[in-house]
Each structure stands twice: as C-alpha cells, then as structure tokens.
PDB file of N, CA, C and O in Angstrom:
ATOM      1  N   MET A   1     -59.938 -31.666 -40.144  1.00  0.00           N
ATOM      2  CA  MET A   1     -59.471 -32.509 -39.334  1.00  0.00           C
ATOM      3  C   MET A   1     -60.173 -31.067 -37.759  1.00  0.00           C
ATOM      4  O   MET A   1     -59.917 -29.901 -37.461  1.00  0.00           O
ATOM      5  N   VAL A   2     -60.957 -32.013 -37.318  1.00  0.00           N
ATOM      6  CA  VAL A   2     -61.414 -31.127 -36.201  1.00  0.00           C
ATOM      7  C   VAL A   2     -60.435 -30.519 -34.397  1.00  0.00           C
ATOM      8  O   VAL A   2     -60.534 -30.594 -33.172  1.00  0.00           O
ATOM      9  N   VAL A   3     -60.077 -30.287 -34.855  1.00  0.00           N
ATOM     10  CA  VAL A   3     -59.058 -29.825 -32.710  1.00  0.00           C
ATOM     11  C   VAL A   3     -60.531 -29.924 -31.667  1.00  0.00           C
ATOM     12  O   VAL A   3     -61.599 -29.350 -31.876  1.00  0.00           O
ATOM     13  N   LYS A   4     -60.211 -30.763 -30.608  1.00  0.00           N
ATOM     14  CA  LYS A   4     -61.564 -31.011 -29.749  1.00  0.00           C
ATOM     15  C   LYS A   4     -60.124 -29.852 -28.882  1.00  0.00           C
ATOM     16  O   LYS A   4     -58.955 -29.950 -28.510  1.00  0.00           O
ATOM     17  N   SER A   5     -61.522 -28.578 -28.957  1.00  0.00           N
ATOM     18  CA  SER A   5     -60.996 -27.404 -27.478  1.00  0.00           C
ATOM     19  C   SER A   5     -60.595 -27.861 -26.369  1.00  0.00           C
ATOM     20  O   SER A   5     -59.535 -27.523 -25.843  1.00  0.00           O
ATOM     21  N   ALA A   6     -61.845 -29.124 -25.640  1.00  0.00           N
ATOM     22  CA  ALA A   6     -62.074 -29.202 -24.665  1.00  0.00           C
ATOM     23  C   ALA A   6     -60.085 -30.021 -23.947  1.00  0.00           C
ATOM     24  O   ALA A   6     -59.125 -29.738 -23.231  1.00  0.00           O
ATOM     25  N   THR A   7     -60.659 -31.144 -24.894  1.00  0.00           N
ATOM     26  CA  THR A   7     -58.776 -31.841 -25.039  1.00  0.00           C
ATOM     27  C   THR A   7     -57.830 -31.014 -24.906  1.00  0.00           C
ATOM     28  O   THR A   7     -57.096 -31.073 -23.919  1.00  0.00           O
ATOM     29  N   LYS A   8     -57.596 -29.687 -26.290  1.00  0.00           N
ATOM     30  CA  LYS A   8     -56.861 -29.205 -26.054  1.00  0.00           C
ATOM     31  C   LYS A   8     -56.452 -28.400 -24.502  1.00  0.00           C
ATOM     32  O   LYS A   8     -55.314 -28.433 -24.033  1.00  0.00           O
ATOM     33  N   LYS A   9     -57.735 -27.625 -23.782  1.00  0.00           N
ATOM     34  CA  LYS A   9     -57.799 -26.621 -23.191  1.00  0.00           C
ATOM     35  C   LYS A   9     -57.209 -27.758 -22.034  1.00  0.00           C
ATOM     36  O   LYS A   9     -56.251 -27.258 -21.443  1.00  0.00           O
ATOM     37  N   ARG A  10     -57.460 -28.875 -21.646  1.00  0.00           N
ATOM     38  CA  ARG A  10     -57.322 -29.651 -20.487  1.00  0.00           C
ATOM     39  C   ARG A  10     -55.540 -29.886 -20.758  1.00  0.00           C
ATOM     40  O   ARG A  10     -54.605 -29.859 -19.958  1.00  0.00           O
ATOM     41  N   LEU A  11     -55.565 -30.018 -21.607  1.00  0.00           N
ATOM     42  CA  LEU A  11     -53.808 -30.618 -22.022  1.00  0.00           C
ATOM     43  C   LEU A  11     -52.845 -29.196 -21.652  1.00  0.00           C
ATOM     44  O   LEU A  11     -51.756 -29.402 -21.115  1.00  0.00           O
ATOM     45  N   ILE A  12     -53.274 -27.713 -21.957  1.00  0.00           N
ATOM     46  CA  ILE A  12     -52.600 -27.367 -21.857  1.00  0.00           C
ATOM     47  C   ILE A  12     -52.591 -26.808 -20.152  1.00  0.00           C
ATOM     48  O   ILE A  12     -51.722 -26.113 -19.625  1.00  0.00           O
ATOM     49  N   GLU A  13     -53.639 -27.269 -19.624  1.00  0.00           N
ATOM     50  CA  GLU A  13     -53.821 -26.927 -18.537  1.00  0.00           C
ATOM     51  C   GLU A  13     -53.295 -27.983 -17.327  1.00  0.00           C
ATOM     52  O   GLU A  13     -53.432 -27.996 -16.104  1.00  0.00           O
ATOM     53  N   LEU A  14     -52.420 -29.125 -18.600  1.00  0.00           N
ATOM     54  CA  LEU A  14     -51.951 -30.250 -17.396  1.00  0.00           C
ATOM     55  C   LEU A  14     -50.465 -29.647 -17.565  1.00  0.00           C
ATOM     56  O   LEU A  14     -49.978 -30.064 -16.515  1.00  0.00           O
ATOM     57  N   GLY A  15     -49.516 -28.998 -18.149  1.00  0.00           N
ATOM     58  CA  GLY A  15     -48.631 -28.272 -18.066  1.00  0.00           C
ATOM     59  C   GLY A  15     -48.191 -28.606 -20.584  1.00  0.00           C
ATOM     60  O   GLY A  15     -47.157 -28.119 -21.042  1.00  0.00           O
ATOM     61  N   VAL A  16     -48.532 -28.878 -20.914  1.00  0.00           N
ATOM     62  CA  VAL A  16     -47.884 -29.275 -22.459  1.00  0.00           C
ATOM     63  C   VAL A  16     -48.293 -27.982 -23.296  1.00  0.00           C
ATOM     64  O   VAL A  16     -49.321 -27.315 -23.415  1.00  0.00           O
ATOM     65  N   SER A  17     -47.246 -27.952 -23.721  1.00  0.00           N
ATOM     66  CA  SER A  17     -47.104 -26.440 -24.687  1.00  0.00           C
ATOM     67  C   SER A  17     -48.290 -26.417 -25.888  1.00  0.00           C
ATOM     68  O   SER A  17     -48.970 -27.376 -26.254  1.00  0.00           O
ATOM     69  N   ASP A  18     -48.315 -25.567 -26.194  1.00  0.00           N
ATOM     70  CA  ASP A  18     -49.745 -24.722 -26.859  1.00  0.00           C
ATOM     71  C   ASP A  18     -49.582 -25.498 -28.389  1.00  0.00           C
ATOM     72  O   ASP A  18     -50.451 -25.767 -29.218  1.00  0.00           O
ATOM     73  N   GLU A  19     -48.641 -25.653 -28.403  1.00  0.00           N
ATOM     74  CA  GLU A  19     -48.687 -26.118 -29.952  1.00  0.00           C
ATOM     75  C   GLU A  19     -48.653 -27.752 -30.045  1.00  0.00           C
ATOM     76  O   GLU A  19     -49.240 -28.149 -31.052  1.00  0.00           O
ATOM     77  N   TYR A  20     -48.063 -28.866 -29.173  1.00  0.00           N
ATOM     78  CA  TYR A  20     -47.775 -30.151 -28.915  1.00  0.00           C
ATOM     79  C   TYR A  20     -49.480 -30.573 -28.536  1.00  0.00           C
ATOM     80  O   TYR A  20     -49.934 -31.646 -28.932  1.00  0.00           O
ATOM     81  N   ALA A  21     -50.487 -29.411 -27.582  1.00  0.00           N
ATOM     82  CA  ALA A  21     -51.369 -30.018 -27.000  1.00  0.00           C
ATOM     83  C   ALA A  21     -52.436 -29.436 -28.802  1.00  0.00           C
ATOM     84  O   ALA A  21     -53.467 -30.088 -28.969  1.00  0.00           O
ATOM     85  N   HIS A  22     -52.172 -28.506 -29.748  1.00  0.00           N
ATOM     86  CA  HIS A  22     -52.809 -28.620 -30.941  1.00  0.00           C
ATOM     87  C   HIS A  22     -52.863 -29.089 -31.860  1.00  0.00           C
ATOM     88  O   HIS A  22     -53.554 -28.821 -32.843  1.00  0.00           O
ATOM     89  N   LYS A  23     -51.566 -30.487 -31.549  1.00  0.00           N
ATOM     90  CA  LYS A  23     -51.098 -31.832 -32.477  1.00  0.00           C
ATOM     91  C   LYS A  23     -52.041 -32.877 -31.845  1.00  0.00           C
ATOM     92  O   LYS A  23     -52.855 -33.686 -32.290  1.00  0.00           O
ATOM     93  N   LEU A  24     -51.538 -32.481 -30.478  1.00  0.00           N
ATOM     94  CA  LEU A  24     -52.772 -34.069 -30.131  1.00  0.00           C
ATOM     95  C   LEU A  24     -54.339 -34.106 -30.376  1.00  0.00           C
ATOM     96  O   LEU A  24     -54.963 -34.936 -31.037  1.00  0.00           O
ATOM     97  N   ALA A  25     -54.883 -32.875 -29.604  1.00  0.00           N
ATOM     98  CA  ALA A  25     -56.190 -33.198 -29.185  1.00  0.00           C
ATOM     99  C   ALA A  25     -56.587 -32.782 -31.266  1.00  0.00           C
ATOM    100  O   ALA A  25     -57.507 -31.963 -31.258  1.00  0.00           O
ATOM    101  N   THR A  26     -56.313 -32.997 -32.255  1.00  0.00           N
ATOM    102  CA  THR A  26     -56.469 -32.979 -33.591  1.00  0.00           C
ATOM    103  C   THR A  26     -57.807 -34.370 -34.005  1.00  0.00           C
ATOM    104  O   THR A  26     -57.297 -35.130 -34.828  1.00  0.00           O
ATOM    105  N   ASP A  27     -58.582 -34.607 -33.814  1.00  0.00           N
ATOM    106  CA  ASP A  27     -59.636 -35.511 -33.872  1.00  0.00           C
ATOM    107  C   ASP A  27     -59.467 -36.743 -33.054  1.00  0.00           C
ATOM    108  O   ASP A  27     -59.739 -37.902 -33.365  1.00  0.00           O
ATOM    109  N   ARG A  28     -58.821 -36.138 -31.629  1.00  0.00           N
ATOM    110  CA  ARG A  28     -59.100 -36.970 -30.598  1.00  0.00           C
ATOM    111  C   ARG A  28     -59.594 -35.726 -29.634  1.00  0.00           C
ATOM    112  O   ARG A  28     -59.790 -34.513 -29.715  1.00  0.00           O
ATOM    113  N   ASN A  29     -59.725 -37.566 -27.976  1.00  0.00           N
ATOM    114  CA  ASN A  29     -59.815 -36.278 -26.688  1.00  0.00           C
ATOM    115  C   ASN A  29     -59.532 -37.621 -25.921  1.00  0.00           C
ATOM    116  O   ASN A  29     -59.627 -38.788 -26.301  1.00  0.00           O
ATOM    117  N   MET A  30     -59.171 -37.107 -24.780  1.00  0.00           N
ATOM    118  CA  MET A  30     -58.306 -37.579 -23.370  1.00  0.00           C
ATOM    119  C   MET A  30     -58.333 -38.811 -24.117  1.00  0.00           C
ATOM    120  O   MET A  30     -57.546 -38.742 -25.061  1.00  0.00           O
ATOM    121  N   ALA A  31     -59.002 -40.021 -24.046  1.00  0.00           N
ATOM    122  CA  ALA A  31     -58.973 -41.171 -23.954  1.00  0.00           C
ATOM    123  C   ALA A  31     -58.362 -41.806 -25.025  1.00  0.00           C
ATOM    124  O   ALA A  31     -57.637 -42.798 -24.948  1.00  0.00           O
ATOM    125  N   ASP A  32     -58.779 -41.009 -26.339  1.00  0.00           N
ATOM    126  CA  ASP A  32     -58.182 -41.659 -27.167  1.00  0.00           C
ATOM    127  C   ASP A  32     -56.601 -41.314 -26.962  1.00  0.00           C
ATOM    128  O   ASP A  32     -55.718 -42.062 -27.381  1.00  0.00           O
ATOM    129  N   ILE A  33     -56.427 -40.485 -26.491  1.00  0.00           N
ATOM    130  CA  ILE A  33     -54.361 -40.024 -26.225  1.00  0.00           C
ATOM    131  C   ILE A  33     -54.111 -40.688 -25.259  1.00  0.00           C
ATOM    132  O   ILE A  33     -52.918 -40.630 -24.961  1.00  0.00           O
ATOM    133  N   LYS A  34     -54.678 -41.273 -24.653  1.00  0.00           N
ATOM    134  CA  LYS A  34     -54.374 -42.027 -23.450  1.00  0.00           C
ATOM    135  C   LYS A  34     -54.184 -43.330 -23.317  1.00  0.00           C
ATOM    136  O   LYS A  34     -53.666 -43.968 -22.401  1.00  0.00           O
ATOM    137  N   SER A  35     -55.001 -43.908 -25.061  1.00  0.00           N
ATOM    138  CA  SER A  35     -54.536 -45.660 -24.833  1.00  0.00           C
ATOM    139  C   SER A  35     -53.707 -45.465 -26.573  1.00  0.00           C
ATOM    140  O   SER A  35     -54.177 -46.136 -27.492  1.00  0.00           O
ATOM    141  N   MET A  36     -52.541 -44.547 -26.842  1.00  0.00           N
ATOM    142  CA  MET A  36     -51.960 -44.354 -26.968  1.00  0.00           C
ATOM    143  C   MET A  36     -50.741 -44.874 -27.739  1.00  0.00           C
ATOM    144  O   MET A  36     -49.882 -43.996 -27.668  1.00  0.00           O
ATOM    145  N   PRO A  37     -50.372 -45.740 -28.322  1.00  0.00           N
ATOM    146  CA  PRO A  37     -48.376 -46.222 -28.421  1.00  0.00           C
ATOM    147  C   PRO A  37     -47.919 -44.583 -28.060  1.00  0.00           C
ATOM    148  O   PRO A  37     -48.377 -43.486 -28.380  1.00  0.00           O
ATOM    149  N   ALA A  38     -46.433 -45.180 -26.976  1.00  0.00           N
ATOM    150  CA  ALA A  38     -45.384 -43.315 -27.854  1.00  0.00           C
ATOM    151  C   ALA A  38     -44.802 -43.227 -28.799  1.00  0.00           C
ATOM    152  O   ALA A  38     -44.317 -42.199 -29.273  1.00  0.00           O
ATOM    153  N   ASP A  39     -44.749 -44.642 -29.351  1.00  0.00           N
ATOM    154  CA  ASP A  39     -44.366 -44.303 -31.024  1.00  0.00           C
ATOM    155  C   ASP A  39     -44.983 -43.277 -31.554  1.00  0.00           C
ATOM    156  O   ASP A  39     -44.392 -42.283 -31.973  1.00  0.00           O
ATOM    157  N   GLU A  40     -46.451 -43.471 -31.582  1.00  0.00           N
ATOM    158  CA  GLU A  40     -47.155 -42.700 -32.543  1.00  0.00           C
ATOM    159  C   GLU A  40     -47.667 -41.617 -31.882  1.00  0.00           C
ATOM    160  O   GLU A  40     -48.304 -40.702 -32.402  1.00  0.00           O
ATOM    161  N   ILE A  41     -47.424 -41.716 -30.907  1.00  0.00           N
ATOM    162  CA  ILE A  41     -47.272 -39.952 -30.134  1.00  0.00           C
ATOM    163  C   ILE A  41     -46.186 -39.129 -30.437  1.00  0.00           C
ATOM    164  O   ILE A  41     -46.292 -37.903 -30.416  1.00  0.00           O
ATOM    165  N   ALA A  42     -44.984 -39.802 -30.763  1.00  0.00           N
ATOM    166  CA  ALA A  42     -43.849 -39.379 -31.153  1.00  0.00           C
ATOM    167  C   ALA A  42     -43.943 -38.776 -32.475  1.00  0.00           C
ATOM    168  O   ALA A  42     -43.625 -37.646 -32.843  1.00  0.00           O
ATOM    169  N   LYS A  43     -44.336 -39.545 -32.978  1.00  0.00           N
ATOM    170  CA  LYS A  43     -44.769 -39.300 -34.507  1.00  0.00           C
ATOM    171  C   LYS A  43     -45.195 -37.671 -34.800  1.00  0.00           C
ATOM    172  O   LYS A  43     -44.812 -36.679 -35.420  1.00  0.00           O
ATOM    173  N   ILE A  44     -46.634 -38.298 -33.587  1.00  0.00           N
ATOM    174  CA  ILE A  44     -47.712 -36.993 -33.961  1.00  0.00           C
ATOM    175  C   ILE A  44     -47.471 -35.354 -33.820  1.00  0.00           C
ATOM    176  O   ILE A  44     -47.903 -34.334 -34.355  1.00  0.00           O
ATOM    177  N   LEU A  45     -46.238 -35.821 -32.466  1.00  0.00           N
ATOM    178  CA  LEU A  45     -45.844 -34.644 -32.135  1.00  0.00           C
ATOM    179  C   LEU A  45     -44.368 -34.714 -32.897  1.00  0.00           C
ATOM    180  O   LEU A  45     -43.406 -34.609 -32.136  1.00  0.00           O
ATOM    181  N   GLY A  46     -44.084 -34.877 -34.277  1.00  0.00           N
ATOM    182  CA  GLY A  46     -43.006 -35.330 -34.468  1.00  0.00           C
ATOM    183  C   GLY A  46     -41.688 -34.240 -33.775  1.00  0.00           C
ATOM    184  O   GLY A  46     -41.379 -33.062 -33.960  1.00  0.00           O
ATOM    185  N   ILE A  47     -41.131 -35.416 -32.864  1.00  0.00           N
ATOM    186  CA  ILE A  47     -40.227 -35.104 -32.160  1.00  0.00           C
ATOM    187  C   ILE A  47     -39.941 -36.578 -31.310  1.00  0.00           C
ATOM    188  O   ILE A  47     -40.738 -37.465 -31.005  1.00  0.00           O
ATOM    189  N   ALA A  48     -38.477 -36.459 -31.064  1.00  0.00           N
ATOM    190  CA  ALA A  48     -37.764 -38.069 -31.155  1.00  0.00           C
ATOM    191  C   ALA A  48     -37.988 -38.302 -30.193  1.00  0.00           C
ATOM    192  O   ALA A  48     -38.106 -37.484 -29.281  1.00  0.00           O
ATOM    193  N   LYS A  49     -38.186 -40.201 -30.065  1.00  0.00           N
ATOM    194  CA  LYS A  49     -38.990 -40.200 -28.000  1.00  0.00           C
ATOM    195  C   LYS A  49     -37.552 -40.144 -27.567  1.00  0.00           C
ATOM    196  O   LYS A  49     -37.621 -41.301 -27.151  1.00  0.00           O
ATOM    197  N   ASP A  50     -36.035 -39.738 -27.242  1.00  0.00           N
ATOM    198  CA  ASP A  50     -35.910 -39.133 -26.565  1.00  0.00           C
ATOM    199  C   ASP A  50     -35.066 -37.640 -25.732  1.00  0.00           C
ATOM    200  O   ASP A  50     -34.199 -37.274 -24.938  1.00  0.00           O
ATOM    201  N   SER A  51     -36.138 -37.230 -26.668  1.00  0.00           N
ATOM    202  CA  SER A  51     -36.041 -35.572 -25.758  1.00  0.00           C
ATOM    203  C   SER A  51     -37.441 -35.559 -25.160  1.00  0.00           C
ATOM    204  O   SER A  51     -38.448 -36.261 -25.254  1.00  0.00           O
ATOM    205  N   GLU A  52     -36.919 -33.997 -24.227  1.00  0.00           N
ATOM    206  CA  GLU A  52     -36.961 -34.617 -23.081  1.00  0.00           C
ATOM    207  C   GLU A  52     -38.299 -33.549 -23.108  1.00  0.00           C
ATOM    208  O   GLU A  52     -38.989 -33.708 -22.101  1.00  0.00           O
ATOM    209  N   SER A  53     -38.744 -32.648 -23.900  1.00  0.00           N
ATOM    210  CA  SER A  53     -40.829 -32.514 -24.228  1.00  0.00           C
ATOM    211  C   SER A  53     -41.511 -33.897 -23.887  1.00  0.00           C
ATOM    212  O   SER A  53     -42.202 -34.161 -22.903  1.00  0.00           O
ATOM    213  N   PHE A  54     -40.996 -35.065 -25.388  1.00  0.00           N
ATOM    214  CA  PHE A  54     -41.716 -36.002 -24.933  1.00  0.00           C
ATOM    215  C   PHE A  54     -41.437 -36.567 -23.415  1.00  0.00           C
ATOM    216  O   PHE A  54     -42.481 -36.805 -22.809  1.00  0.00           O
ATOM    217  N   THR A  55     -40.564 -36.754 -22.889  1.00  0.00           N
ATOM    218  CA  THR A  55     -40.877 -37.540 -21.667  1.00  0.00           C
ATOM    219  C   THR A  55     -41.711 -37.029 -21.161  1.00  0.00           C
ATOM    220  O   THR A  55     -42.662 -37.586 -20.612  1.00  0.00           O
ATOM    221  N   LYS A  56     -41.486 -35.706 -21.260  1.00  0.00           N
ATOM    222  CA  LYS A  56     -42.413 -34.585 -19.700  1.00  0.00           C
ATOM    223  C   LYS A  56     -44.065 -35.036 -20.566  1.00  0.00           C
ATOM    224  O   LYS A  56     -44.841 -35.408 -19.686  1.00  0.00           O
ATOM    225  N   ILE A  57     -44.669 -35.082 -21.826  1.00  0.00           N
ATOM    226  CA  ILE A  57     -45.393 -35.020 -22.377  1.00  0.00           C
ATOM    227  C   ILE A  57     -46.127 -36.123 -21.978  1.00  0.00           C
ATOM    228  O   ILE A  57     -47.323 -35.902 -21.787  1.00  0.00           O
ATOM    229  N   MET A  58     -45.639 -37.514 -21.762  1.00  0.00           N
ATOM    230  CA  MET A  58     -45.541 -38.838 -21.571  1.00  0.00           C
ATOM    231  C   MET A  58     -45.929 -38.923 -20.022  1.00  0.00           C
ATOM    232  O   MET A  58     -46.889 -39.640 -19.740  1.00  0.00           O
ATOM    233  N   GLN A  59     -45.402 -38.393 -19.214  1.00  0.00           N
ATOM    234  CA  GLN A  59     -45.442 -38.713 -17.695  1.00  0.00           C
ATOM    235  C   GLN A  59     -47.250 -37.625 -17.848  1.00  0.00           C
ATOM    236  O   GLN A  59     -48.365 -38.129 -17.714  1.00  0.00           O
ATOM    237  N   ILE A  60     -46.981 -36.241 -18.125  1.00  0.00           N
ATOM    238  CA  ILE A  60     -48.783 -35.843 -18.036  1.00  0.00           C
ATOM    239  C   ILE A  60     -50.181 -36.604 -18.466  1.00  0.00           C
ATOM    240  O   ILE A  60     -51.319 -36.349 -18.072  1.00  0.00           O
ATOM    241  N   ILE A  61     -49.744 -37.629 -19.407  1.00  0.00           N
ATOM    242  CA  ILE A  61     -50.739 -38.201 -19.840  1.00  0.00           C
ATOM    243  C   ILE A  61     -50.593 -39.852 -19.386  1.00  0.00           C
ATOM    244  O   ILE A  61     -51.323 -40.692 -19.911  1.00  0.00           O
ATOM    245  N   ALA A  62     -49.609 -40.210 -18.390  1.00  0.00           N
ATOM    246  CA  ALA A  62     -49.391 -41.691 -17.444  1.00  0.00           C
ATOM    247  C   ALA A  62     -50.160 -40.556 -16.130  1.00  0.00           C
ATOM    248  O   ALA A  62     -50.993 -41.208 -15.500  1.00  0.00           O
ATOM    249  N   ASP A  63     -50.104 -39.741 -15.847  1.00  0.00           N
ATOM    250  CA  ASP A  63     -50.633 -39.284 -14.313  1.00  0.00           C
ATOM    251  C   ASP A  63     -51.948 -39.697 -14.652  1.00  0.00           C
ATOM    252  O   ASP A  63     -52.462 -40.661 -14.085  1.00  0.00           O
ATOM    253  N   GLN A  64     -52.871 -38.669 -16.037  1.00  0.00           N
ATOM    254  CA  GLN A  64     -54.303 -38.581 -16.298  1.00  0.00           C
ATOM    255  C   GLN A  64     -54.748 -40.148 -16.045  1.00  0.00           C
ATOM    256  O   GLN A  64     -55.853 -40.436 -15.586  1.00  0.00           O
ATOM    257  N   GLY A  65     -53.662 -41.210 -16.432  1.00  0.00           N
ATOM    258  CA  GLY A  65     -54.591 -42.495 -16.843  1.00  0.00           C
ATOM    259  C   GLY A  65     -55.425 -43.453 -15.638  1.00  0.00           C
ATOM    260  O   GLY A  65     -56.383 -44.226 -15.610  1.00  0.00           O
ATOM    261  N   ASN A  66     -53.977 -42.626 -14.256  1.00  0.00           N
ATOM    262  CA  ASN A  66     -54.246 -43.446 -12.810  1.00  0.00           C
ATOM    263  C   ASN A  66     -56.278 -42.148 -12.375  1.00  0.00           C
ATOM    264  O   ASN A  66     -57.382 -42.252 -11.841  1.00  0.00           O
ATOM    265  N   ARG A  67     -55.641 -41.433 -12.924  1.00  0.00           N
ATOM    266  CA  ARG A  67     -56.765 -40.865 -11.720  1.00  0.00           C
ATOM    267  C   ARG A  67     -58.735 -40.904 -11.695  1.00  0.00           C
ATOM    268  O   ARG A  67     -59.466 -40.444 -10.818  1.00  0.00           O
ATOM    269  N   ARG A  68     -58.908 -41.214 -12.253  1.00  0.00           N
ATOM    270  CA  ARG A  68     -60.658 -42.095 -12.158  1.00  0.00           C
ATOM    271  C   ARG A  68     -60.132 -43.661 -12.093  1.00  0.00           C
ATOM    272  O   ARG A  68     -60.592 -43.918 -13.205  1.00  0.00           O
ATOM    273  N   SER A  69     -59.701 -44.568 -11.799  1.00  0.00           N
ATOM    274  CA  SER A  69     -59.669 -45.744 -10.656  1.00  0.00           C
ATOM    275  C   SER A  69     -59.891 -45.220  -9.635  1.00  0.00           C
ATOM    276  O   SER A  69     -61.007 -45.177  -9.116  1.00  0.00           O
ATOM    277  N   ARG A  70     -58.330 -44.479  -8.934  1.00  0.00           N
ATOM    278  CA  ARG A  70     -58.615 -43.837  -7.682  1.00  0.00           C
ATOM    279  C   ARG A  70     -60.024 -43.519  -7.122  1.00  0.00           C
ATOM    280  O   ARG A  70     -60.539 -43.748  -6.027  1.00  0.00           O
ATOM    281  N   ILE A  71     -60.468 -42.917  -8.239  1.00  0.00           N
ATOM    282  CA  ILE A  71     -62.456 -41.500  -7.026  1.00  0.00           C
ATOM    283  C   ILE A  71     -63.115 -43.077  -7.720  1.00  0.00           C
ATOM    284  O   ILE A  71     -63.685 -43.786  -6.890  1.00  0.00           O
ATOM    285  N   LYS A  72     -63.092 -43.256  -8.203  1.00  0.00           N
ATOM    286  CA  LYS A  72     -64.580 -44.579  -7.991  1.00  0.00           C
ATOM    287  C   LYS A  72     -63.897 -45.681  -7.574  1.00  0.00           C
ATOM    288  O   LYS A  72     -63.955 -46.575  -8.419  1.00  0.00           O
ATOM    289  N   LYS A  73     -63.185 -46.008  -6.464  1.00  0.00           N
ATOM    290  CA  LYS A  73     -63.055 -46.991  -5.078  1.00  0.00           C
ATOM    291  C   LYS A  73     -63.477 -46.497  -3.828  1.00  0.00           C
ATOM    292  O   LYS A  73     -63.281 -45.486  -3.154  1.00  0.00           O
ATOM    293  N   SER A  74     -64.700 -48.482  -3.659  1.00  0.00           N
ATOM    294  CA  SER A  74     -65.335 -48.052  -2.849  1.00  0.00           C
ATOM    295  C   SER A  74     -64.393 -47.946  -1.687  1.00  0.00           C
ATOM    296  O   SER A  74     -63.513 -48.803  -1.616  1.00  0.00           O
ATOM    297  N   LYS A  75     -64.475 -46.677  -0.432  1.00  0.00           N
ATOM    298  CA  LYS A  75     -64.467 -47.678   0.128  1.00  0.00           C
ATOM    299  C   LYS A  75     -65.384 -48.031   1.565  1.00  0.00           C
ATOM    300  O   LYS A  75     -64.912 -48.069   2.701  1.00  0.00           O
ATOM    301  N   LYS A  76     -66.470 -48.217   1.276  1.00  0.00           N
ATOM    302  CA  LYS A  76     -67.642 -49.390   2.203  1.00  0.00           C
ATOM    303  C   LYS A  76     -67.370 -50.473   2.811  1.00  0.00           C
ATOM    304  O   LYS A  76     -66.990 -51.361   2.048  1.00  0.00           O
ATOM    305  N   ILE A  77     -67.418 -50.758   3.928  1.00  0.00           N
ATOM    306  CA  ILE A  77     -66.818 -52.024   5.001  1.00  0.00           C
ATOM    307  C   ILE A  77     -68.211 -52.425   4.947  1.00  0.00           C
ATOM    308  O   ILE A  77     -69.174 -51.693   5.173  1.00  0.00           O
ATOM    309  N   THR A  78     -68.230 -53.495   4.667  1.00  0.00           N
ATOM    310  CA  THR A  78     -69.647 -54.510   5.229  1.00  0.00           C
ATOM    311  C   THR A  78     -69.206 -55.736   5.944  1.00  0.00           C
ATOM    312  O   THR A  78     -68.194 -56.427   5.826  1.00  0.00           O
ATOM    313  N   ILE A  79     -70.260 -55.814   6.727  1.00  0.00           N
ATOM    314  CA  ILE A  79     -69.581 -56.882   8.025  1.00  0.00           C
ATOM    315  C   ILE A  79     -71.062 -58.189   7.703  1.00  0.00           C
ATOM    316  O   ILE A  79     -71.126 -59.225   8.365  1.00  0.00           O
TER     317      ILE A  79
END
C-alpha cells in the first residue's frame, strides 16, 4: 500500500488533517477520491458520517469536483 504524496499534499493544502489525508491518499489519486461514495470514505477514515470532520472533508472533496469543469468552459461566441 503506497501513499500518493501529491494527493496527500493537496488534501492537506485544502484543509484536511494530516491523518485523514494519509488514509485517503493510500493507493488513490484525487480522481479516485472524488468518485468514491460517502459510505466508503467514512469507512476508510474510520469516522461516523454525522461527525463534523466528515462533513468538512466531504465539502472539500465536493468543491474540488466542480473546479475543472468551470475552467474548461469556453466563452467564445460565434456569429
């Protein structure tokens, strides 16, 4: 089991604690984490789905999911 250091670093920069970032980054990249269901994330982290830290982590992951689609949209108008 290998921890993806770039993924861990990015999660920490986004505000996820070091412990939870390490657990999430084990054999996963950000795309894998974004596509995971909430139940699986809670199981990996070992916390309840109704805890404050779980809610914060899920919000961080959800915010990352929409980031790329906003960047790629073209604003070119053709006549």
